[in-house]
N, C-alpha and C positions, 0 to 999 in steps of 0.2 A: 558537542559534535555538530558540525554543519550539515545542512541538508545535502543529499546527494541523489543522483539519478541512476536508475538501473533500467535495463531492457530485458524483458522476459522473452526468451527464445521460444518458449512453449505457447506464447500468445502472439505469434507473428511479430516479434520484436517490439511489443508494447512498451512504451516508456512510462515509468512511474517515478515519483519522487519519494524519498524516504526521509522523514524528519524525526529526530529523537527529541521527545519532549514528554514531560509527565511520566517518566519511567516506561514509555512505550515508543516503539518505532512505528510512527504513523505512516500508512501507505496512502499516497495521494495521487489521484488521477484527475486531470483537467480541473485543478484547483479545489477539489473536494476529497474528503477522507472516504476511502473504500474499506478500511479496516486497519488493524495494527498488529504488531507482534510484540510480545513481552518475552524476555529471556531470563533464565536462571541457569548460569553456566552456558552450556551448548544446547540446552533444552529450550524449546520455544513453545509458546501458546498463541494461537490466532485469536484475535479479539474482533468480533463483528463491529461494523461501523457504528451501529447505534449504542454500543457499549464503550466506545473510545472516548477518552477525555478530549473534547474537541479544541479547547483553547480558542484561538482566533479563527480557526478554519471551519468552514461548513462541511456537512456531509455531502458526498457526491450525489448529484441529482441527474441521472441520465436523461431526464426529460428536458433539461435545459441546454442540451448540446446544440451545435450549429444545425440549421435547418437542412443542410446538405448531408448531414451525417445520419446514417440509419439509427433509429432510436431502439436501443435494446439495453437492458441492464448489464453491467459489467460484474461478472461473478468470478471469484477465484476458486479454483479447484485445489485439491490437496497437493498435487504435483507443482502447481504454481506457487503455493504458499511455501513449499520446501525450497523452490528456486529462489524466492525472495529471502528466506532465512539464510540460505547459503551466501547470497550477495552481502547481507548484513554482517554475517560472521567474518567474511573476508575483509570487509571494510573496517571492522573493529580491531583486527590484528595489526 
């Protein structure tokens, strides 16, 4: 499966890239991993960034953003994780 982009309406249309690798759907923001989802059927489990198999990608470091961008960590809440899972399931079909 190729990488694809999604937009989270619950986070002001935040754009994320989803990449399937190592049996995980890696969630990528600004070139770095912010987490992943693993699926068994329609059931999913969120994987924290530090527990993701990184491969060639670094973990997301919010401190390395553009100087004009406010520096604050990007955290995913449960409703945002559910929205990401829904996007992934729709793409898998």
